[in-house]
MISEMAR-754492 format. One record per atom (N, C-alpha, C, O, CB): residue in one letter; x, y, z. Coordinates in steps of 0.001 Angstrom, whole numbers, padded with zeros to 6 digits, always signed. Glycine has a CB too. Layout:
BEGIN
AXYZ
...
This chain:
BEGIN
M+000824-001207+000000
M+000000+000000+000000
M+000855+001252+000000
M+000477+002258-000601
M-000931+000008+001203
A+002021+001209+000675
A+002902+002381+000731
A+003396+002743-000659
A+003507+003925-000983
A+004098+002120+001666
L+003702+001720-001510
L+004158+001975-002875
L+003068+002637-003691
L+003341+003542-004479
L+004601+000679-003548
E+001803+002183-003503
E+000703+002785-004247
E+000506+004237-003829
E+000216+005091-004668
E-000591+001989-004035
D+000662+004525-002523
D+000529+005901-002049
D+001611+006797-002630
D+001364+007950-002984
D+000582+005945-000527
T+002826+006239-002720
T+003946+007030-003269
T+003700+007361-004732
T+003896+008502-005150
T+005284+006268-003119
L+003270+006373-005519
L+002999+006597-006936
L+001874+007591-007120
L+001901+008415-008034
L+002657+005287-007633
K+000863+007509-006224
K-000254+008443-006311
K+000205+009861-006046
K-000223+010804-006713
K-001351+008059-005331
Q+001120+010008-005021
Q+001648+011334-004709
Q+002463+011895-005874
Q+002414+013092-006154
Q+002509+011277-003445
L+003211+011021-006548
L+004006+011472-007701
L+003097+011952-008828
L+003387+012948-009490
L+004922+010336-008208
N+002009+011242-009034
N+001079+011650-010094
N+000409+012971-009774
N+000128+013767-010670
N+000022+010581-010312
E+000146+013208-008456
E-000553+014430-008047
E+000396+015593-007808
E-000046+016701-007502
E-001355+014171-006793
L+001725+015347-007948
L+002714+016382-007650
L+002648+017492-008684
L+002642+017213-009883
L+004127+015786-007602
D+002600+018739-008248
D+002569+019915-009121
D+003883+020657-008941
D+004216+021083-007835
D+001341+020846-008802
I+004624+020809-010025
I+005954+021429-009955
I+005897+022850-009422
I+006864+023336-008835
I+006605+021429-011324
S+004760+023521-009625
S+004642+024918-009158
S+004534+025012-007648
S+004775+026073-007072
S+003429+025586-009790
D+004173+023905-006998
D+004024+023909-005540
D+005314+023576-004804
D+005345+023572-003574
D+002957+022931-005137
I+006370+023299-005544
I+007614+022847-004913
I+008354+024048-004343
I+008537+025048-005037
I+008512+022083-005928
D+008782+023961-003082
D+009585+024986-002413
D+010965+024388-002159
D+011155+023595-001237
D+008909+025472-001064
F+011944+024793-003014
F+013279+024181-002934
F+014013+024574-001649
F+015007+023941-001292
F+014117+024586-004151
S+013538+025604-000956
S+014188+025990+000297
S+013795+025072+001454
S+014408+025116+002521
S+013841+027430+000642
R+012786+024253+001245
R+012316+023365+002320
R+012321+021907+001863
R+011363+021163+002076
R+010897+023772+002775
V+013418+021529+001236
V+013526+020162+000711
V+013357+019131+001818
V+012788+018059+001609
V+014877+019962+000013
G+013871+019482+003018
G+013840+018510+004104
G+012446+018113+004524
G+012254+017017+005052
G+014563+019047+005276
V+011450+018985+004303
V+010085+018663+004724
V+009184+018293+003554
V+007963+018213+003684
V+009486+019833+005470
W+009830+018067+002389
W+009024+017662+001228
W+008376+016316+001500
W+008889+015524+002289
W+009892+017593-000057
P+007276+016063+000863
P+006689+014725+000945
P+007615+013712+000261
P+008501+014072-000515
P+005273+014702+000293
V+007387+012482+000564
V+008245+011403+000026
V+008297+011433-001499
V+009358+011240-002092
V+007737+010028+000499
A+007157+011673-002126
A+007104+011692-003592
A+008015+012767-004160
A+008694+012535-005160
A+005670+011916-004076
G+008040+013929-003544
G+008888+015012-004037
G+010353+014688-003898
G+011156+014953-004793
G+008582+016292-003307
R+010695+014101-002742
R+012105+013758-002551
R+012547+012657-003525
R+013678+012669-004013
R+012350+013308-001099
I+011653+011717-003800
I+011984+010657-004763
I+012189+011251-006163
I+013125+010898-006881
I+010863+009580-004795
A+011282+012163-006521
A+011411+012788-007841
A+012713+013559-007955
A+013384+013492-008985
A+010229+013720-008112
L+013078+014291-006908
L+014327+015040-006921
L+015521+014099-007036
L+016480+014368-007760
L+014449+015899-005660
L+015437+012984-006300
L+016528+012004-006360
L+016680+011424-007758
L+017793+011228-008246
L+016287+010876-005356
V+015540+011152-008397
V+015576+010614-009769
V+016204+011617-010728
V+017009+011258-011587
V+014155+010247-010247
I+015815+012897-010565
I+016361+013936-011450
I+017864+014082-011256
I+018624+014157-012221
I+015667+015284-011194
I+018285+014121-009981
I+019722+014261-009704
I+020492+013065-010251
I+021568+013223-010829
I+019974+014403-008186
S+019937+011868-010068
S+020603+010655-010581
S+020730+010717-012097
S+021771+010377-012660
S+019823+009382-010166
A+019654+011155-012752
A+019692+011242-014219
A+020746+012233-014689
A+021464+011979-015656
A+018320+011647-014767
V+020834+013378-013986
V+021841+014384-014354
V+023246+013837-014164
V+024119+014038-015009
V+021658+015663-013522
L+023464+013132-013031
L+024791+012580-012764
L+025177+011511-013782
L+026305+011477-014273
L+024842+011998-011359
I+024220+010645-014087
I+024499+009586-015068
I+024775+010184-016452
I+025719+009792-017139
I+023313+008594-015146
G+023910+011161-016848
G+024119+011791-018157
G+025438+012533-018230
G+026156+012442-019226
G+022985+012745-018466
G+025762+013275-017163
G+027031+013997-017158
G+028218+013064-017145
G+029222+013311-017813
G+027103+014918-015973
G+028103+011983-016377
G+029200+011012-016350
G+029437+010381-017708
G+030578+010185-018127
G+028917+009930-015331
Y+028331+010061-018399
Y+028475+009482-019741
Y+029131+010462-020692
Y+030028+010109-021457
Y+027115+009055-020293
F+028662+011713-020628
F+029159+012713-021575
F+030647+013009-021353
F+031418+013110-022308
F+028345+014007-021452
F+031038+013148-020080
F+032410+013558-019786
F+033393+012388-019676
F+034596+012567-019868
F+032431+014342-018510
L+032886+011205-019370
L+033801+010077-019145
L+033581+008934-020132
L+034500+008554-020858
L+033641+009557-017728
V+032388+008397-020159
V+032130+007195-020940
V+032222+007454-022438
V+032733+006618-023182
V+030766+006639-020600
K+031726+008618-022888
K+031731+008902-024324
K+033153+008881-024888
K+033390+008308-025951
K+031077+010263-024598
D+034100+009507-024176
D+035494+009497-024633
D+036055+008085-024655
D+036833+007723-025538
D+036359+010386-023737
R+035644+007284-023660
R+036122+005902-023626
R+035586+005106-024815
R+036290+004266-025376
R+035711+005226-022310
Y+034330+005377-025197
Y+033782+004708-026384
Y+034554+005094-027642
Y+034808+004251-028502
Y+032296+005054-026555
T+034926+006372-027747
T+035712+006825-028902
T+037069+006127-028935
T+037519+005666-029984
T+035903+008358-028862
E+037714+006057-027765
E+039008+005367-027693
E+038849+003887-028030
E+039695+003294-028699
E+039632+005528-026291
L+037750+003301-027554
L+037500+001892-027847
L+037320+001662-029342
L+037826+000680-029885
L+036267+001404-027092
E+036600+002567-030012
E+036389+002437-031454
E+037703+002564-032205
E+037956+001812-033146
E+035395+003490-031951
I+038550+003520-031795
I+039865+003681-032430
I+040708+002420-032236
I+041359+001940-033163
I+040605+004916-031851
A+040679+001894-031001
A+041443+000678-030714
A+040931-000505-031544
A+041719-001321-032023
A+041367+000343-029213
A+039596-000590-031710
A+039021-001682-032499
A+039446-001579-033961
A+039771-002590-034584
A+037488-001674-032393
N+039447-000356-034516
N+039899-000162-035896
N+041363-000540-036049
N+041753-001169-037033
N+039686+001291-036331
K+042175-000148-035061
K+043595-000494-035096
K+043784-002005-035028
K+044646-002572-035699
K+044343+000187-033940
E+042956-002644-034201
E+043043-004098-034088
E+042730-004767-035425
E+043410-005711-035828
E+042084-004609-033003
R+041692-004270-036113
R+041338-004841-037415
R+042459-004630-038428
R+042759-005519-039226
R+040035-004220-037936
E+043082-003439-038391
E+044189-003155-039303
E+045374-004091-039040
E+045961-004642-039970
E+044631-001689-039164
L+045713-004259-037764
L+046833-005134-037413
L+046528-006586-037767
L+047408-007329-038202
L+047157-005013-035919
F+045267-006982-037574
F+044895-008346-037918
F+045007-008574-039434
F+045431-009638-039883
F+043464-008647-037432
G+044619-007555-040211
G+044760-007660-041662
G+046221-007797-042063
G+046557-008603-042931
G+044141-006442-042348
Q+047103-007001-041423
Q+048532-007114-041703
Q+049050-008496-041323
Q+049860-009090-042034
Q+049314-006030-040950
F+048569-008993-040193
F+048997-010319-039747
F+048578-011386-040756
F+049354-012291-041062
F+048410-010640-038358
E+047353-011281-041274
E+046886-012256-042253
E+047735-012218-043516
E+048087-013259-044071
E+045422-012002-042597
R+048066-010983-043976
R+048885-010863-045192
R+050275-011454-044972
R+050792-012182-045819
R+049001-009385-045622
K+050874-011130-043821
K+052216-011642-043552
K+052200-013160-043370
K+053139-013849-043769
K+052802-010968-042305
S+051127-013675-042765
S+051014-015124-042612
S+050911-015805-043968
S+051511-016854-044203
S+049800-015481-041748
F+050129-015181-044866
F+049999-015734-046215
F+051338-015721-046945
F+051712-016694-047600
F+048955-014948-047017
E+052064-014589-046821
E+053366-014486-047477
E+054348-015506-046907
E+055115-016124-047645
E+053930-013069-047326
A+054315-015674-045578
A+055219-016643-044958
A+054901-018059-045408
A+055803-018862-045644
A+055140-016549-043435
A+053593-018366-045526
A+053191-019698-045954
A+053573-019977-047400
A+053790-021126-047785
A+051702-019869-045777
N+053654-018906-048204
N+053974-019062-049631
N+055398-018618-049955
N+055723-018375-051118
N+052987-018267-050479
L+056244-018511-048938
L+057609-018029-049148
L+058375-018922-050113
L+059084-018429-050990
L+058350-017947-047820
E+058234-020225-049954
E+058961-021149-050823
E+058506-021001-052273
E+059317-021052-053197
E+058763-022600-050351
A+057195-020815-052459
A+056684-020621-053826
A+057220-019331-054420
A+057533-019275-055610
A+055144-020604-053836
Y+057330-018276-053584
Y+057886-017016-054065
Y+059346-017198-054479
Y+059782-016656-055495
Y+057767-015926-052983
R+060091-017957-053693
R+061497-018189-054030
R+061634-018925-055357
R+062488-018592-056179
R+062186-018984-052918
E+060786-019927-055556
E+060823-020662-056827
E+060458-019752-057990
E+061058-019828-059063
E+059868-021866-056783
Q+059458-018880-057767
Q+059055-017952-058819
Q+060175-016968-059131
Q+060410-016640-060294
Q+057787-017197-058411
L+060873-016491-058084
L+061984-015576-058291
L+063096-016240-059077
L+063668-015628-059979
L+062512-015072-056961
A+063413-017494-058744
A+064453-018220-059469
A+064074-018389-060942
A+064919-018277-061830
A+064698-019595-058821
E+062791-018660-061184
E+062316-018802-062561
E+062423-017486-063322
E+062802-017462-064493
E+060869-019298-062576
M+062079-016374-062631
M+062182-015059-063277
M+063630-014719-063582
M+063924-014164-064641
M+061564-013970-062389
E+064547-015047-062661
E+065967-014775-062899
E+066473-015588-064083
E+067281-015105-064877
E+066800-015091-061642
E+065996-016823-064197
E+066403-017658-065331
E+065895-017069-066647
E+066624-017010-067637
E+065879-019097-065157
T+064613-016628-066638
T+064049-016019-067849
T+064773-014726-068196
T+065051-014449-069363
T+062549-015747-067667
F+065077-013932-067159
F+065790-012675-067373
F+067172-012933-067970
F+067620-012211-068861
F+065918-011899-066052
G+067839-013974-067466
G+069149-014320-068002
G+069069-014720-069467
G+069949-014387-070261
G+069766-015443-067194
A+067986-015450-069825
A+067815-015842-071229
A+067593-014624-072111
A+068086-014572-073237
A+066640-016817-071378
L+066845-013633-071599
L+066641-012404-072365
L+067941-011623-072515
L+068193-011025-073562
L+065580-011530-071696
L+068762-011627-071472
L+070047-010922-071550
L+070911-011487-072674
L+071609-010749-073370
L+070797-011018-070209
K+070851-012803-072838
K+071677-013432-073873
K+071227-013029-075276
K+071989-013131-076237
K+071631-014954-073731
Q+069966-012565-075380
Q+069461-012149-076687
Q+069832-010713-077029
Q+069608-010270-078155
Q+067962-012305-076731
L+070389-009989-076086
L+070811-008620-076370
L+072253-008634-076857
L+073136-009125-076153
L+070662-007715-075115
P+072503-008106-078044
P+073868-008172-078591
P+074827-007262-077838
P+074441-006216-077316
P+073863-007797-080070
K+076072-007679-077795
K+077134-006830-077274
K+077639-005943-078418
K+077319-006174-079584
K+078300-007689-076658
D+078425-004935-078067
D+078963-004038-079094
D+079713-004816-080166
D+079614-004509-081354
D+079888-002995-078463
T+080459-005818-079739
T+081284-006578-080688
T+080446-007470-081599
T+080941-007933-082627
T+082296-007429-079935
E+079177-007721-081237
E+078331-008602-082034
E+077486-007841-083053
E+076880-008459-083928
E+077430-009404-081127
V+077435-006516-082958
V+076578-005735-083846
V+076983-005888-085312
V+076106-006091-086152
V+076618-004266-083449
P+078270-005801-085661
P+078618-006006-087090
P+078147-007356-087614
P+077672-007449-088746
P+080132-005892-087288
G+078273-008400-086803
G+077795-009710-087224
G+076289-009731-087399
G+075775-010422-088279
G+078209-010764-086223
L+075574-008975-086566
L+074126-008883-086688
L+073736-008241-088014
L+072801-008690-088677
L+073540-008085-085520
L+074461-007183-088399
L+074196-006528-089685
L+074449-007487-090843
L+073703-007497-091823
L+075070-005270-089840
E+075502-008293-090727
E+075792-009275-091779
E+074681-010322-091870
E+074300-010739-092964
E+077148-009963-091515
D+074167-010742-090717
D+073077-011730-090730
D+071835-011166-091416
D+071171-011864-092182
D+072731-012172-089294
I+071523-009894-091135
I+070365-009267-091785
I+070574-009209-093292
I+069656-009474-094068
I+070124-007846-091224
D+071784-008862-093694
D+072114-008806-095124
D+071943-010186-095767
D+071405-010296-096869
D+073564-008294-095330
E+072393-011220-095091
E+072280-012573-095637
E+070818-013018-095718
E+070428-013689-096673
E+073083-013562-094780
F+070003-012644-094716
F+068587-012987-094775
F+067939-012339-095997
F+067123-012957-096680
F+067867-012546-093482
G+068308-011100-096263
G+067736-010414-097417
G+068109-011069-098719
G+067244-011297-099565
G+068171-008985-097438
R+069365-011375-098900
R+069815-012012-100154
R+069244-013419-100279
R+068893-013869-101370
R+071360-012062-100218
G+069158-014112-099130
G+068594-015460-099167
G+067112-015459-099499
G+066589-016460-099989
G+068813-016150-097843
S+066432-014359-099242
S+065006-014245-099559
S+064778-013789-100992
S+063634-013661-101429
S+064330-013277-098602
G+065849-013546-101722
G+065720-013128-103116
G+065622-011627-103300
G+065182-011166-104353
G+064523-013768-103718
L+066028-010842-102288
L+065952-009392-102386
L+067298-008817-102811
L+068354-009422-102626
L+065508-008783-101049
T+067211-007630-103385
T+068418-006855-103663
T+068644-005912-102489
T+067808-005053-102211
T+068298-006062-105016
I+069755-006066-101811
I+070047-005244-100636
I+070671-003932-101099
I+071735-003921-101718
I+070995-005993-099642
Q+070007-002848-100795
Q+070524-001532-101149
Q+071253-000874-099984
Q+072218-000134-100177
Q+069395-000639-101620
K+070768-001160-098748
K+071420-000535-097600
K+071033-001273-096329
K+069859-001565-096101
K+071044+000962-097496
V+072024-001570-095508
V+071825-002061-094139
V+072843-001304-093297
V+074024-001651-093298
V+072005-003659-094020
A+072405-000281-092582
A+073343+000613-091898
A+072872+000906-090481
A+071686+001128-090234
A+073509+001925-092682
L+073828+000901-089556
L+073544+001239-088166
L+073513+002753-088025
L+074428+003439-088481
L+074596+000614-087209
E+072469+003277-087397
E+072334+004719-087205
E+072679+005093-085756
E+073091+004240-084970
E+070895+005184-087561
D+072509+006355-085418
D+072924+006845-084096
D+072166+006124-082978
D+070957+005911-083065
D+072696+008368-083990
E+072898+005757-081937
E+072308+005084-080798
E+071378+006019-080021
E+071594+007230-079975
E+073401+004546-079885
Q+070349+005441-079417
Q+069449+006178-078541
Q+069587+005582-077134
Q+069173+004450-076884
Q+067955+006110-079058
V+070172+006361-076230
V+070443+005862-074887
V+069222+006096-074004
V+068812+007238-073799
V+071697+006547-074282
G+068641+005016-073483
G+067498+005098-072576
G+067938+004984-071131
G+069118+005121-070809
G+066481+004012-072897
E+066956+004726-070258
E+067265+004666-068822
E+068029+003401-068458
E+068948+003440-067640
E+065982+004741-068002
F+067643+002263-069073
F+068268+000998-068715
F+068965+000316-069889
F+069733-000625-069687
F+067238+000075-068142
Y+068714+000766-071085
Y+069284+000089-072251
Y+069620+001108-073330
Y+069224+002272-073263
Y+068307-000976-072800
V+070355+000641-074315
V+070711+001466-075471
V+070017+000887-076697
V+070128-000305-076988
V+072269+001525-075677
E+069310+001741-077402
E+068590+001327-078606
E+069485+001540-079817
E+070054+002617-079998
E+067256+002113-078762
L+069607+000500-080648
L+070474+000564-081820
L+069610+000525-083085
L+069213-000559-083511
L+071507-000607-081815
P+069310+001673-083694
P+068491+001694-084921
P+069298+001219-086133
P+070481+001528-086271
P+067945+003119-085179
I+068642+000475-086990
I+069271-000022-088218
I+068338+000305-089381
I+067179-000110-089384
I+069563-001574-088136
R+068832+001034-090352
R+068016+001371-091525
R+068274+000329-092607
R+069415+000044-092969
R+068338+002815-092052
I+067168-000233-093112
I+067269-001294-094116
I+066516-000850-095366
I+065351-000461-095291
I+066699-002651-093571
E+067185-000909-096512
E+066558-000594-097796
E+066792-001771-098733
E+067932-002141-099013
E+067128+000739-098405
V+065689-002356-099218
V+065784-003530-100090
V+064847-003358-101281
V+063962-002502-101284
V+065441-004831-099310
Q+065070-004202-102301
Q+064236-004165-103504
Q+063821-005579-103847
Q+064637-006500-103800
Q+064984-003502-104698
G+062540-005758-104196
G+062056-007084-104543
G+060550-007087-104630
G+059936-006051-104884
G+062529-008116-103530
G+059939-008264-104416
G+058490-008412-104491
G+057895-008672-103110
G+058614-008849-102127
G+058120-009546-105448
Y+056557-008691-103060
Y+055867-008868-101781
Y+056242-010181-101100
Y+056468-010201-099890
Y+054363-008812-101990
H+056312-011273-101851
H+056623-012568-101248
H+058034-012565-100661
H+058269-013100-099578
H+056481-013694-102288
E+058979-011947-101402
E+060341-011871-100898
E+060410-011004-099627
E+061145-011311-098688
E+061276-011307-101985
F+059617-009905-099623
F+059558-009061-098424
F+059065-009875-097227
F+059633-009790-096138
F+058633-007838-098661
G+058011-010659-097430
G+057440-011463-096351
G+058439-012468-095797
G+058551-012640-094584
G+056202-012188-096839
A+059173-013140-096705
A+060161-014129-096266
A+061284-013449-095481
A+061763-013983-094481
A+060742-014895-097479
F+061696-012271-095942
F+062771-011535-095268
F+062347-011097-093863
F+063087-011285-092897
F+063179-010307-096101
I+061155-010514-093760
I+060670-010038-092461
I+060510-011197-091484
I+060852-011078-090307
I+059331-009296-092624
S+059988-012322-091979
S+059824-013488-091127
S+061177-013991-090631
S+061307-014387-089472
S+059087-014598-091878
G+062177-013976-091497
G+063507-014436-091116
G+064152-013539-090069
G+064757-014027-089114
G+064394-014515-092333
V+064022-012224-090250
V+064617-011285-089290
V+063911-011398-087937
V+064561-011375-086892
V+064534-009827-089823
A+062575-011520-087958
A+061827-011627-086707
A+062171-012903-085946
A+062034-012945-084724
A+060335-011579-086985
G+062616-013947-086652
G+062942-015212-086002
G+064401-015344-085607
G+064833-016423-085201
G+062580-016337-086896
M+065169-014269-085718
M+066583-014340-085357
M+066730-014580-083856
M+065871-014168-083077
M+067320-013045-085771
P+067820-015248-083444
P+068010-015507-082013
P+068220-014233-081205
P+067943-014217-080006
P+069188-016427-081810
R+068700-013178-081829
R+068841-011892-081146
R+067552-011095-081285
R+066827-011240-082270
R+070040-011091-081715
I+067270-010254-080297
I+066055-009438-080330
I+066205-008346-081380
I+067063-007471-081261
I+065762-008817-078935
V+065373-008404-082401
V+065326-007376-083441
V+063862-007082-083717
V+063088-007992-084014
V+066079-007831-084751
T+063479-005817-083621
T+062098-005418-083911
T+062099-004552-085167
T+063068-003847-085448
T+061459-004649-082699
L+060996-004616-085921
L+060889-003900-087196
L+059794-002847-087104
L+058717-003111-086570
L+060600-004881-088361
H+060071-001637-087630
H+059154-000503-087490
H+059120+000311-088783
H+060033+000237-089606
H+059572+000396-086299
D+058045+001089-088944
D+057951+002140-089975
D+058233+001601-091379
D+059177+002032-092041
D+058930+003275-089657
F+057403+000653-091825
F+057564+000100-093170
F+057136+001125-094219
F+056119+001799-094060
F+056747-001202-093325
E+057902+001233-095268
E+057530+002060-096432
E+057794+001241-097695
E+058922+000814-097938
E+058340+003427-096461
I+056751+001026-098497
I+056891+000258-099736
I+056422+001129-100890
I+055314+001666-100867
I+056078-001082-099677
Q+057279+001263-101901
Q+056963+002097-103065
Q+057360+001360-104338
Q+058208+000467-104331
Q+057687+003473-102980
T+056719+001766-105430
T+057066+001208-106737
T+058453+001683-107144
T+058822+002833-106910
T+056018+001608-107805
S+059206+000793-107750
S+060560+001141-108179
S+060517+002250-109230
S+059695+002218-110146
S+061289-000101-108739
K+061420+003241-109085
K+061440+004386-110001
K+062135+004078-111329
K+062034+004860-112273
K+062127+005558-109337
D+062847+002930-111410
D+063561+002610-112656
D+062690+001902-113675
D+063174+001490-114729
D+064762+001755-112357
G+061396+001756-113366
G+060469+001158-114316
G+060375-000342-114220
G+059524-000944-114874
G+060858+001526-115686
A+061209-000959-113436
A+061163-002413-113302
A+059940-002807-112478
A+059414-002005-111706
A+062466-002952-112645
A+059493-004053-112651
A+058303-004541-111942
A+058691-005001-110536
A+058358-006111-110120
A+057626-005704-112728
L+059388-004145-109825
L+059837-004455-108472
L+059391-003358-107516
L+058954-002288-107940
L+061371-004624-108426
L+059505-003630-106252
L+059124-002677-105216
L+060335-002356-104349
L+061217-003189-104141
L+057963-003233-104352
N+060350-001130-103853
N+061382-000726-102899
N+060766-000680-101496
N+059687-000123-101295
N+061996+000666-103288
M+061459-001262-100553
M+060964-001243-099173
M+062036-000647-098257
M+063206-001025-098309
M+060573-002679-098701
V+061607+000280-097432
V+062467+000861-096396
V+061859+000502-095050
V+060670+000728-094830
V+062611+002428-096561
V+062645-000046-094161
V+062157-000428-092844
V+063222-000095-091810
V+064416-000270-092051
V+061790-001936-092798
N+062782+000378-090675
N+063698+000677-089570
N+063662-000479-088575
N+062631-000759-087964
N+063321+002027-088869
A+064787-001132-088427
A+064917-002208-087443
A+065565-001652-086184
A+066301-000666-086241
A+065749-003396-088013
K+065292-002280-085057
K+065895-001856-083795
K+066352-003087-083017
K+065618-004065-082875
K+064893-001014-082954
T+067568-003012-082526
T+068035-004008-081575
T+068500-003258-080332
T+068528-002027-080331
T+069186-004899-082180
Y+068861-003967-079291
Y+069098-003318-077995
Y+070290-003959-077297
Y+070620-005122-077526
Y+067841-003405-077097
R+070915-003178-076452
R+071944-003694-075562
R+071834-002959-074235
R+071275-001864-074158
R+073369-003532-076181
Y+072380-003582-073189
Y+072313-002938-071884
Y+073270-001766-071805
Y+074365-001777-072365
Y+072619-003937-070782
K+072813-000760-071089
K+073618+000453-070951
K+074693+000245-069890
K+074409-000231-068791
K+072727+001665-070588
D+075920+000603-070225
D+076997+000566-069240
D+076793+001660-068222
D+076122+002654-068499
D+078368+000710-069914
Q+077369+001489-067036
Q+077182+002456-065956
Q+077728+003841-066331
Q+077218+004853-065850
Q+077864+001953-064681
G+078741+003893-067170
G+079341+005181-067516
G+078585+005932-068584
G+078882+007102-068822
G+080740+004981-067965
E+077610+005306-069246
E+076861+005967-070311
E+075747+006806-069723
E+075106+006413-068749
E+076291+004940-071295
E+075518+007972-070324
E+074477+008881-069863
E+073213+008682-070678
E+073251+008446-071885
E+074947+010338-069950
G+072058+008788-069955
G+070764+008625-070627
G+070244+009940-071147
G+069166+009987-071740
G+069746+008012-069686
């Protein structure tokens, strides 16, 4: 019955009748209401000034934990596949070494020009010019342009280009120009720029 009386007093409480100077003689309902209000203020203030910052720190820590866990997963994966990476690296080094062997040295360039000349004559072409032009020094390699001028027919051109492209040394062909022969013969003139490469020495400037 006492609880019902207290609830009834709270329902009948009028805020305008409250005299804060006489809190000690307030009815039980008024003192309970004041206690509830003070508790709510303390809890709200405590959350705002203390707990809220802790939640922010907790969220930052949780994000950091997820980031570190992601790094751990990546490193674990790399560690588990370390042997496979080593095998892949060895394979790449082997392939790289094979490519290095395809780059001519300075002393091999004259022989390369002779091989191109022989491919042309073997294809039935008339060789007008096979000449090395000025080198183009890049960041990691030196480009060696070769100007090729030949005379013949389409089939002979095809056989020649196929032969040069299949050489053991790296040779690329660019900027084809084919024109009718000016001497009236039923032949064609072809000009093509070939390029081969060699590694740049440390003393060469790019």
